[in-house]
N, C-alpha and C positions, 0 to 999 in steps of 0.2 A: 541569689538563692543558695541556701546552705546545702552542702553535700549530705546525702542520706547516709545513715550508718548502715553498714553491712550486717545488721542484726535485725531480724524481723520475726513476726508471728504469723501463723496460719491458724485461723479459727474456723472449725466446722460447726455450723449451727444446725441443729436437728430437732425434730419433735419426738415425743415418746414412741410414735409409730415409725420412727427412723426415716422420715422424709427429711432430706437435706436441702438447705438453701444454697442455690448457686446464683452468682451475679455474672453478667456479661460485660466485659470491659468495653469502653468506647474504642480504644485503640490497643491492640489490634482487635477488630470485631471478630465475633464468633470465638472469643477466648473466654471460656466459662471457668469460674473459680469460686472458691470459698473466700472468706474475708482474709485479707493479708495487709500487712503494713509494717513499716520500719519503726524501731524503738527510737524515742526522742528523749533528749536531755537525760535526766536522772530517773526516768520511769523504770519500774520493775517490768518484767515481761508480762505479768498479769495485768498491770495497769495499761500497757500497750494494747493488749488484747481487748480490754474493756473499752478503751478509747476508739480503737479501730472499728469494733462492732458498732458502737454508737455513731461514728462518722459515716460508715458505709451503709448502715441499715436504719438508723434511728432507734434501734432496740437498746434498751437500758438493761444491761446484764450486770449484776453484782459480781465482784471478783470472787466471792465465796461460791458462786454458782458455776464458775469455770472449772473445767477439768484440765489440769496441767498433765499432759501425757508423759512429761519428762523425756521427750523425744526431740532431737534436733537433727536437721538435715543440712549438710553443707553442699551448695551447688554453684556451678559456674553461672554468673550473671549473664544473660543474653547480651550480645554486643550492642543491640539497639537501646538498652537501658543502662549501660555502664556510665554514660555521661552524668547520670544522676548522683553518682558516687564520687568519692575523692580520687585523685590521680593514683593509678596503680592498683586500685581495688578491682578484683576480678571475681571474687567469691562472696556469697552471702550465707549466713547461718540462720536458718528458720526454725522456730520453736513451735511445736504443735499443741494447740488447745482445742477444746470443744465446749459447747454449751447446749443444753436441752431447753427449749422453750415449749410452752403449752400447745400451741397450734401454729398452723401455717399462716402467720400474719404477713401483711403486705409491708415490705421494707420501704423506707424513704430513701431513694437513691440520689446521689450527687450526680447530676447529668454530665458533669465534666469528666467523671470517672467511670460510671457504669450506665448502660443503656437499657438493660432488661434484667429480669430476675425470674426464677422458677424454683418450685419445690419438687424434688424427685425422690423416689425410693433410693435408698443409699446405693444399691447396686448400679442403678442407672446413672446416678450422680457421679459415681466413680468412673464410669465409662465416658462421661461428657467433659471432664476437666482436662485441661491441656497439660498441666505439670504432673510429673510422676510423684512429687512429694504430696501434692493435693490428693491424687488418686490413692496413695498409700494411707494417708491420714483418714480419708473417708472410709476405706476398708477397715482400718483399725477401729474406728468408732462403731461401725456397723457390727463387726464381729464381737466386739466387747459387749455391746448392748444385747445382742442375741444370746451370748453365752451367759449373761447375767439374768436373763428371763427364765 
């Protein structure tokens, strides 16, 4: 198995009514999150976001429909997940994207990765996620959409 790159995306999927899609990981359980994933090969960050959204939900989002928030977060990789990365890698840099879809469609989950999904108002979704980067990204998307209305 090839080591993961310590560069990833976080994609907040939401509806025009600001309902946010959350996925529950298989391990650890009760770990709710938006779409995340590591950059592969020579992908651009937008290509990584499009691929991860498709792989984790079945949704086909065009890269032109993505909002690149031009925000990145650097965080310490939890010890339980460090073995996925190369020797000596301790931090990951995550880039924030979002995409608005028409309605609360049912995602097609990979049962090896996610075991449940739900759509929640953005404020509730921000309270449910485990990671601070995900919480902040959901709040950013919600506040930006509200201020644009």
